[in-house]
C-alpha positions, 0 to 999 in steps of 0.5 A: 955534207956529202962528198964523192969520196964518202960516196965511194966509201958507201959503195965499198962498205955499205953496198959491198961492191969491190974495186974490181967490179966497179972502179973509183973512176968509173963514169957511172959513179960520178954520174950517179953522184951528180944526179943525186946531188941535183935531185935530193932536196937541199932543204933536208940539210937545214934539218940534219946534214946527216939525213941529207948525206944519207939521202944523197948516198942512197939515191946515188946508190939507187941510180947505180943499181938501176943504171950502173954497169952490168958486170957489177950490178946485173946479178943484183938486178936479176935477183931483185927483179928490177926491170921485170915486166909485170902485165896488168892494168892498175885498178887501185892505188894507195899513197898511204902505203904506196901500194898498187893493185893490178887486175887483168880484165876478161877483155885482155 
């Protein structure tokens, strides 16, 4: 089962964020950790505790990336285009490949 210490190792080893950029006791770490524990479906652990742990760690990492300190994650957000505005009206959506199509109409 996932633990906060395991998530900190995930931050250091998998995400590649060192302790100088994000301290172990940073509030963003514990907040993203607790939010992911609340959001990830616990029934996954019945199928595989390993899959459940990875789901918790990955969601917590996503929360960190999106809402963590600017010093540690700002350059990554900028590189990936997170929080960039994209204009247009969604004209089509598909859940098979989770795609969306945006169209700017002549009226706009």
